[in-house]
C-alpha positions as CSV (number, residue, x, y, z in Angstrom):
1,M,3.0,45.5,128.2
2,N,2.7,47.0,124.8
3,Y,4.9,45.7,122.0
4,E,5.6,46.9,118.5
5,V,6.3,44.1,116.1
6,V,8.1,45.3,112.9
7,P,9.0,43.3,109.7
8,A,12.7,44.0,109.8
9,F,13.2,42.3,106.4
10,S,10.9,41.2,103.7
11,V,11.0,39.6,100.3
12,P,9.7,41.9,97.5
13,I,7.4,40.0,95.1
14,G,5.9,42.0,92.3
15,I,2.4,41.5,90.9
16,A,1.2,43.3,87.8
17,K,-1.4,42.9,85.0
18,V,0.0,43.0,81.5
19,D,-1.9,44.1,78.3
20,H,-3.9,41.5,76.4
21,E,-1.9,42.3,73.3
22,L,1.3,41.2,75.0
23,C,-0.1,37.7,75.8
24,E,-1.6,36.9,72.4
25,P,1.7,36.1,70.5
26,I,2.8,33.8,73.3
27,K,-0.2,31.5,72.7
28,N,1.4,30.4,69.4
29,F,4.2,28.5,71.1
30,K,3.9,25.0,72.4
31,G,4.4,24.3,76.1
32,I,5.7,21.2,77.6
33,A,5.4,19.5,81.0
34,Q,7.9,20.1,83.7
35,G,10.9,17.7,83.6
36,V,10.3,16.6,80.0
37,K,13.3,16.8,77.7
38,G,13.2,19.1,74.7
39,L,11.9,22.2,76.4
40,D,12.8,25.4,74.5
41,F,14.5,27.7,77.1
42,N,14.8,30.7,74.7
43,V,11.2,31.0,73.5
44,L,11.2,34.8,73.7
45,D,14.0,35.0,71.2
46,K,11.3,34.3,68.6
47,V,9.3,37.3,69.7
48,P,11.9,40.0,70.5
49,E,9.4,42.8,70.9
50,I,7.6,40.8,73.7
51,K,11.0,40.1,75.3
52,K,11.9,43.8,75.2
53,E,8.5,44.7,76.8
54,L,8.8,42.2,79.6
55,I,12.3,43.5,80.4
56,K,10.9,47.0,80.5
57,I,8.1,45.9,82.9
58,F,10.6,44.1,85.1
59,T,13.0,47.0,85.1
60,D,10.3,49.4,86.2
61,F,9.3,47.1,89.0
62,M,12.9,46.5,90.2
63,N,14.3,50.0,89.8
64,L,11.3,52.2,90.7
65,H,9.6,50.1,93.4
66,V,12.4,48.0,95.0
67,L,15.9,49.6,94.4
68,N,14.7,53.2,94.0
69,S,17.3,53.6,91.3
70,S,16.6,54.3,87.6
71,E,20.1,53.4,86.3
72,Q,20.3,49.6,86.3
73,E,19.7,47.6,83.1
74,Y,18.6,44.0,82.9
75,T,18.1,41.2,80.4
76,I,16.2,37.9,80.2
77,T,18.6,35.0,80.1
78,T,16.1,32.1,79.7
79,S,12.4,31.9,78.9
80,W,10.2,28.8,78.6
81,I,6.5,27.8,78.5
82,T,5.1,25.1,80.8
83,E,1.8,23.4,80.1
84,N,0.2,21.1,82.6
85,N,-2.8,19.1,81.3
86,S,-2.3,16.1,83.5
87,G,-3.0,17.8,86.9
88,A,0.4,16.7,88.2
89,S,2.0,18.8,91.0
90,M,4.9,21.1,90.2
91,T,8.1,19.9,91.8
92,R,9.5,22.2,94.5
93,H,12.4,24.1,93.0
94,N,14.2,27.4,92.6
95,H,16.2,29.0,89.8
96,K,20.0,29.1,89.7
97,N,22.3,31.6,87.9
98,S,19.6,34.3,87.9
99,F,18.7,37.3,89.9
100,Y,14.9,37.4,89.6
101,S,12.4,35.2,87.9
102,S,8.9,35.8,86.6
103,V,5.8,33.8,85.8
104,L,3.2,35.1,83.3
105,Y,-0.2,33.5,83.0
106,F,-0.8,34.4,79.4
107,D,-3.7,32.0,78.7
108,E,-7.0,31.0,80.2
109,V,-7.0,30.3,84.0
110,T,-9.7,28.3,85.7
111,Q,-10.6,27.9,89.4
112,D,-9.2,24.3,89.1
113,H,-5.7,25.7,88.4
114,P,-3.7,25.8,91.6
115,P,-1.7,28.9,92.5
116,L,2.0,29.1,92.9
117,L,3.2,28.6,96.5
118,F,6.4,30.2,97.7
119,E,8.3,28.9,100.7
120,N,9.2,31.3,103.4
121,P,13.0,31.6,103.1
122,F,13.3,32.8,106.8
123,N,11.9,29.7,108.4
124,N,15.3,28.0,108.9
125,S,16.0,28.2,112.7
126,G,15.7,24.5,113.2
127,F,13.0,24.8,115.8
128,Y,9.4,23.7,115.0
129,I,6.6,25.3,117.0
130,E,3.0,24.6,115.8
131,I,1.3,27.7,114.6
132,K,-2.4,27.9,115.0
133,N,-3.0,31.1,112.9
134,P,0.0,31.8,110.6
135,N,0.7,35.4,109.8
136,Q,3.4,37.4,107.9
137,F,6.0,36.4,110.5
138,T,5.1,32.7,110.9
139,G,3.6,31.5,107.6
140,G,5.4,28.7,105.9
141,T,4.2,29.5,102.4
142,F,2.9,32.5,100.5
143,T,0.0,31.8,98.1
144,A,0.5,34.0,95.0
145,P,-2.5,35.1,93.0
146,I,-3.3,33.5,89.6
147,A,-5.3,35.0,86.8
148,K,-5.1,35.5,83.1
149,G,-2.7,38.3,82.2
150,L,-1.1,38.4,85.6
151,I,2.7,38.4,86.0
152,L,4.7,37.6,89.2
153,F,8.3,38.7,89.8
154,F,10.2,37.0,92.6
155,P,13.8,36.4,93.7
156,S,15.2,33.4,92.0
157,Y,16.4,31.8,95.2
158,M,12.8,31.3,96.4
159,F,11.6,27.8,96.3
160,H,8.2,27.4,94.8
161,F,5.7,24.7,93.6
162,H,2.1,24.1,93.0
163,Q,-0.3,21.4,94.2
164,P,-1.9,18.7,92.0
165,F,-5.3,19.5,90.5
166,M,-8.2,17.9,88.7
167,P,-7.4,18.2,85.0
168,T,-10.0,19.7,82.6
169,N,-9.9,20.6,78.9
170,I,-8.1,23.8,79.8
171,S,-4.4,23.3,80.5
172,R,-2.5,25.3,83.1
173,K,-0.1,27.3,81.1
174,S,2.5,29.9,82.0
175,L,5.6,31.6,80.6
176,A,8.6,31.6,82.9
177,C,11.6,33.9,82.6
178,N,14.9,34.5,84.4
179,Y,16.5,37.9,84.7
180,I,20.0,39.2,85.5
181,P,21.5,42.7,85.8
182,I,23.7,43.8,82.9
183,G,26.1,46.6,82.3
184,K,28.1,48.0,85.3
185,Y,26.8,47.4,88.8
186,G,28.4,47.4,92.3
187,I,31.1,49.6,93.6
188,S,34.9,49.5,94.0
189,D,36.2,45.9,94.5
190,S,32.7,44.6,94.4
191,S,31.9,46.0,91.0
192,F,31.3,44.1,87.8
193,D,30.7,45.1,84.1
194,T,29.1,42.5,81.9
195,R,30.4,44.3,78.8
196,T,34.0,43.3,79.7
197,I,33.4,39.6,80.0
198,H,34.5,38.7,76.4
199,E,37.1,41.3,75.8
């Protein structure tokens, strides 16, 4: 019997290459290891032109390639730099109180640096069947590409992590950001306008 298998739903993850000039100013900021207190979660406020450009890149991705709507505006709520020079793994986590998140590899990347792994959010049936050759329907994780100047956009609810690695003299660095829609969105009783919050 012939079957057609279709991906009824999928998770849009954006991958793009940013200009070298956008990455350079970010290198001036100090990163910190995951879980260490004292992390600056508003690092892009110090470089508003970079923040504005990243919002534009995200807006183009979301409005033109996912939503097919050019109206919606967004902003970055938090931004921080992580730096891993110990080789420790990244703890599995997701981001709350945000719509989408991004990771930008703004500095040198080596073959020793592990890529980000995203957990499949649809694998929650409760049944476990061993899969010999995982595919887009059965895979437990998605291995995202990693390279200097690469930015990844992903829904904030997605759990992600990276494996431990052998440390070298080049730290694994990245800039992470969270995004939310702003202005008016939704319709009728499911509408919201962020401009009215503090009136």
